[in-house]
N, C-alpha and C positions, 0 to 999 in steps of 0.2 A: 112531332112536333122538337125542334132542339132546344135545348133550356135556356139559351142566349137569345137574344132580340136580334133579328138582322138587323142593319142600316143598310137598307134598302139604296137609300139618299148617295153613300161614299159608294155601294157596287155599282150605282148608275153612273157614278162620275170616272170611277175606273174602266167602266167599257164605254166611257164618252158618249153615254144615252143621257137624252132630255128627255124626261117623263112627267107626264101631267099626273097628278095626284091617284086619277084613277088605276092609272096603268102603275103606278107604285104599289098602290094595294092588291093589285090583279098578281103584280110579280115576287111581292111577298109573301103572299100567300103560293104561289107557284114554287119558288126558292125552296120555303119551309117545307113545302112537303117533299120535295127532293132531298133535303138533309135529312128529313124524318126517316124517307126511305134507306139513305147512308147508314143512317141509326140501328136499323132495322139489319140491314147488312153484316154489322160489325158485332151481331149476336151470331152468325152462324159459324158453328166448329168447321174450321178448316184447317185442323191440324195434321190429319192425315191426306190433304192434297199438297202435290209438287208443283211449285212456283212454275208458269209457265209464261211465256208471250204472248203465245199464240194457240188458237184452240186444237190447229193441228200443224204438225211439224213441214216446216218449208224449207223446198232445198231449190237453191238455185239450177238452171240449165244452163250448164256452159259449155264450150267445147273443149278440148286438148289445148292446151299452148303448147303449139309444135310448128317449128318451123316449115315453110311450105312455099311454093313459088308465088312470084306475085307479079304485078305491074312491071315492067321495063320504066325505069325513070326518062326515058324519052317521048313514051306514049301517056305517061301520066302529063306532061309537060305539054303534049300536044295542041291541047284545046285551052290551054292557060289565055285569059285575056292577056295577060303580061308577064312577064319573067324576065330573069335578070341571071347569070351566073349558076344557072342549073334550077333555081328555086322561084316559087310563084310570087308575083310581087301583087301584094292585098293594098287595100285602104288604109288609112292609119285611122284607129277611132277611138287612142287615148291622147290626147293632150300632155 
């Protein structure tokens, strides 16, 4: 358990929770257990462990950025519900 008492009413206020007295007691005990476990983890020697963001390396799979033939302009506009001057006309969504 942490040495400082937990102000469970303040924590509940920050989380926008309304707790009954029984729920406050239960949450205080659970939060105390979590904080006690974190204190235990602080005792572990990690001096030889390299910091990581993920347990294993992540690599994005992306295609090569190269110029390729695309759909002709006229074909892209063929099914457009509204068009003008070679552009798509879309409804205004920002006032």
